[in-house]
C-alpha positions in Angstrom: 20.2 -26.9 -24.9 20.6 -30.5 -25.8 20.5 -32.5 -29.0 18.3 -35.4 -28.3 17.6 -38.7 -30.3 14.3 -40.4 -29.4 13.3 -44.0 -30.4 9.5 -44.5 -30.5 9.1 -40.8 -31.0 5.8 -41.2 -32.9 4.1 -43.1 -29.9 2.0 -41.7 -27.2 4.8 -40.7 -24.8 7.3 -39.9 -27.6 5.0 -37.5 -29.4 4.2 -35.4 -26.3 7.7 -35.5 -25.0 9.0 -34.2 -28.5 6.7 -31.2 -28.2 7.7 -30.6 -24.7 11.5 -30.8 -25.5 11.1 -28.5 -28.5 9.1 -26.0 -26.4 12.1 -25.8 -24.0 14.7 -25.1 -26.7 16.1 -28.6 -27.2 16.8 -30.0 -30.7 15.1 -33.4 -31.4 15.5 -36.1 -33.9 13.8 -39.5 -34.3 14.8 -43.0 -35.4 12.0 -44.0 -37.7 11.0 -46.4 -40.5 11.3 -43.5 -43.0 13.6 -40.6 -43.4 12.3 -37.0 -43.6 11.8 -33.8 -41.6 8.5 -32.3 -40.3 7.6 -30.1 -37.2 11.2 -29.3 -36.4 12.1 -32.9 -36.1 14.5 -34.9 -38.5 13.8 -38.6 -38.9 16.6 -41.0 -39.5 16.0 -44.6 -40.7 16.5 -47.7 -38.6 15.4 -51.3 -39.3 15.5 -53.7 -36.3 14.6 -56.7 -38.4 17.7 -56.1 -40.5 19.7 -54.6 -37.6 20.5 -51.5 -39.4 20.8 -47.8 -38.2 21.7 -44.7 -40.0 24.8 -43.7 -37.8 24.2 -40.1 -38.7 21.3 -40.2 -36.3 23.9 -40.4 -33.4 26.2 -37.6 -34.6 26.3 -34.7 -32.1 23.7 -36.2 -29.9 23.8 -35.4 -26.2 21.1 -37.6 -25.0 19.4 -40.7 -26.3 15.8 -41.4 -25.0 14.8 -45.0 -25.7 11.0 -45.4 -25.8 10.5 -48.0 -28.6 8.8 -51.2 -27.7 5.9 -53.2 -29.1 2.8 -52.8 -26.9 3.0 -55.1 -23.9 -0.8 -55.8 -23.8 -1.6 -55.4 -27.5 -1.5 -59.1 -28.4 -1.5 -62.6 -26.8 2.0 -63.7 -25.6 3.0 -66.3 -28.0 6.6 -67.2 -28.4 6.7 -65.0 -31.5 5.3 -62.1 -29.8 7.7 -62.4 -26.9 10.5 -62.4 -29.3 9.2 -59.1 -30.7 8.9 -57.7 -27.3 12.4 -58.4 -26.5 13.8 -57.3 -29.9 11.9 -54.0 -29.8 13.3 -53.1 -26.3 16.6 -54.7 -25.2 17.5 -55.6 -28.7 17.0 -52.1 -30.0 19.1 -50.6 -27.1 21.9 -53.2 -27.9 21.8 -52.3 -31.6 22.2 -48.7 -30.8 25.2 -49.5 -28.6 26.8 -51.5 -31.3 26.5 -48.6 -33.7 27.8 -46.1 -31.0 30.8 -48.3 -30.3 31.6 -48.8 -34.1 31.5 -45.0 -34.7 32.8 -43.7 -31.5 29.5 -41.6 -31.1 28.7 -41.5 -27.4 25.9 -39.4 -25.9 26.2 -37.9 -22.4 23.1 -39.8 -21.2 21.0 -42.9 -22.3 17.5 -42.6 -20.8 15.4 -45.8 -21.1 11.8 -46.6 -20.5 11.0 -49.5 -18.3 8.1 -50.6 -16.3 7.0 -51.5 -12.7 6.5 -55.0 -14.2 10.2 -55.2 -13.4 9.2 -56.5 -9.9 6.9 -59.2 -11.5 3.2 -59.7 -11.9 2.3 -60.3 -8.3 -0.1 -58.9 -5.7 1.4 -58.4 -2.4 1.4 -55.8 0.5 5.0 -55.0 -0.2 5.6 -51.4 -1.7 8.5 -52.1 -4.0 11.6 -49.9 -4.2 14.2 -49.5 -6.8 16.7 -51.7 -5.0 14.3 -54.8 -5.0 15.3 -57.5 -7.4 13.4 -58.3 -10.6 10.5 -60.7 -10.6 11.1 -64.3 -12.0 8.0 -64.3 -14.2 7.7 -63.3 -17.9 7.1 -59.7 -17.3 9.9 -59.4 -14.8 12.5 -61.3 -17.0 11.6 -58.9 -19.9 11.8 -55.8 -17.9 15.1 -56.9 -16.4 16.6 -57.6 -19.8 15.3 -54.2 -21.0 17.1 -52.5 -18.1 20.2 -54.6 -18.4 20.6 -53.5 -22.1 20.4 -50.0 -20.8 23.0 -50.6 -18.2 25.3 -51.7 -20.8 25.8 -48.1 -21.9 27.1 -47.2 -18.4 30.9 -47.1 -19.1 30.2 -44.4 -21.7 27.1 -42.4 -20.7 24.9 -41.6 -17.6 22.1 -44.2 -17.6 18.6 -43.4 -16.3 15.7 -46.0 -16.3 12.1 -44.8 -15.7 9.9 -47.5 -14.4 6.4 -46.7 -15.5 3.0 -48.0 -14.5 -0.4 -47.4 -16.3 -0.1 -44.0 -18.0 -3.3 -41.9 -17.9 -3.8 -40.1 -21.2 -6.9 -39.3 -23.2 -5.0 -39.7 -26.5 -4.1 -43.5 -26.0 -2.6 -46.1 -23.7 -4.6 -48.2 -21.3 -7.1 -45.6 -20.1 -9.4 -45.4 -23.2 -9.7 -49.2 -23.2 -10.3 -49.4 -19.5 -13.0 -46.7 -19.6 -14.7 -47.9 -22.7 -17.1 -50.3 -21.0 -17.7 -47.8 -18.2 -18.8 -45.1 -20.6 -21.3 -47.7 -21.8 -22.5 -48.2 -18.3 -20.9 -51.6 -18.2 -18.1 -50.9 -15.7 -16.7 -53.6 -13.3 -13.6 -54.6 -11.6 -11.2 -57.2 -13.2 -10.7 -60.5 -11.3 -10.7 -60.1 -7.7 -10.3 -56.3 -8.0 -7.8 -56.5 -5.2 -4.7 -56.1 -7.3 -3.0 -52.8 -6.8 -2.8 -50.4 -9.7 0.0 -47.9 -9.7 -0.5 -45.1 -12.3 1.1 -41.8 -13.5 -0.5 -38.9 -15.5 1.2 -38.5 -19.0 2.1 -34.9 -18.2 4.0 -36.0 -15.1 5.8 -38.7 -17.1 6.9 -36.4 -19.8 8.3 -34.0 -17.2 10.2 -37.0 -15.8 11.9 -37.6 -18.9 12.7 -34.0 -19.5 14.2 -33.7 -16.1 16.3 -36.9 -16.7 17.8 -35.1 -19.7 18.5 -31.9 -17.9 19.4 -33.0 -14.3 22.8 -34.7 -14.5 22.4 -35.8 -10.9 19.7 -38.3 -12.0 21.1 -41.9 -12.4 19.9 -45.4 -12.2 16.3 -46.7 -11.8 13.3 -44.6 -10.7 9.7 -45.6 -10.1 7.7 -42.8 -11.8 4.5 -43.5 -10.0 1.8 -41.3 -8.3 1.6 -41.6 -4.4 -2.1 -42.6 -4.4 -2.2 -46.2 -5.6 -5.7 -47.7 -5.6 -6.8 -51.4 -6.1 -8.3 -52.3 -9.5 -11.8 -52.0 -8.0 -11.0 -48.6 -6.5 -9.5 -47.3 -9.8 -12.4 -48.5 -11.8 -15.0 -47.0 -9.6 -13.0 -43.8 -9.6 -13.2 -43.7 -13.4 -17.0 -44.3 -13.2 -17.4 -41.4 -10.8 -15.5 -39.0 -13.0 -17.6 -40.1 -16.0 -20.8 -40.0 -13.7 -21.6 -43.6 -14.8 -23.0 -46.5 -12.8 -20.7 -49.1 -11.3 -22.6 -52.1 -10.1 -21.9 -55.1 -12.3 -20.0 -58.3 -11.0 -16.3 -58.4 -11.5 -15.0 -59.8 -14.8 -14.0 -63.4 -13.9 -10.4 -64.2 -13.9 -10.8 -67.2 -15.9 -12.4 -65.4 -18.7 -9.4 -63.2 -19.0 -7.1 -66.2 -18.8 -9.0 -67.8 -21.7 -8.9 -64.7 -23.8 -5.3 -63.6 -23.2 -3.3 -66.4 -21.7 -0.3 -65.4 -19.5 -0.8 -61.8 -20.6 -3.9 -61.6 -18.2 -1.4 -61.6 -15.3 -0.7 -58.0 -16.0 -4.3 -57.1 -15.5 -5.2 -59.5 -12.7 -2.1 -58.9 -10.5 -0.2 -55.9 -9.4 1.7 -54.4 -6.3 2.4 -50.8 -5.3 5.8 -49.1 -5.8 7.4 -46.3 -3.9 8.3 -42.9 -5.6 10.4 -41.8 -2.7 13.6 -41.9 -4.8 12.1 -39.7 -7.5 10.6 -37.2 -4.9 14.0 -37.0 -3.1 15.5 -36.1 -6.4 13.5 -32.8 -6.3 10.8 -33.9 -8.7 7.2 -32.7 -8.0 4.2 -34.2 -9.5 1.4 -32.1 -11.0 -1.1 -34.8 -10.6 -0.5 -36.7 -7.3 -4.3 -37.4 -6.7 -6.2 -40.0 -8.8 -9.4 -38.0 -9.2 -7.8 -35.0 -10.5 -5.6 -36.9 -12.8 -8.7 -38.7 -14.2 -10.6 -35.6 -14.7 -7.7 -34.2 -16.8 -7.1 -37.4 -18.7 -10.7 -38.2 -19.4 -11.7 -34.6 -20.4 
């Protein structure tokens, strides 16, 4: 069994992943703002603002899972916010690399979160694959730098990058926010509604991370997406159907979202599909390949 260090362990994905790893006999520790031990998890302190890490966190670690990152869609993308988005993703990965080099503490693998935003906030008929280049917009550049920081571990560790779309979970993430107006009978599509919406159920995403730890054949980038990828209008209607709520209002105008969110609105108003063929060929099997079943589970 592996000794695993997780950044962002207290978040939606990190919390569920921690329980999954512990249940399968792995040892888990977190990098956190405060030290301590609870629930079988030891927390070591790091401070990104001060560029400090308790190097003991890396001692005896077999795998680092890098999940930390300020929420992409939590705040408007001001220059200060973009600096925070970079620092909490690529900056954090490079800080850990600096500590690992200084102390000769190398894990066997470095597994990093990423996003399908790597391909850019665009709507097209192309189904993107892992070998496609990064987009040249804000989300594409952010995702590319995030992955480049992970790749800098390559000479000393196996690197896996899991490109993630909208995560369906009842505990948090995008789904509660998307479903809230529908629960009130105010459901509608966003913008044109024609933008594609790749998604993944949180249980499948957690399994993908555990597989990346345990399967030494996995390397490089993987689109962790379900095969059924609807448009935004189809997705929102599916949510309404599961909740047994009406879905008849006009689409939310794109200009209204632009006024409210600025450039951040692009991640809501644009989107393309991504292929999961590489993941499937690795032997991974999804528990929730169909949207309706995934929504019934996540909205329960």
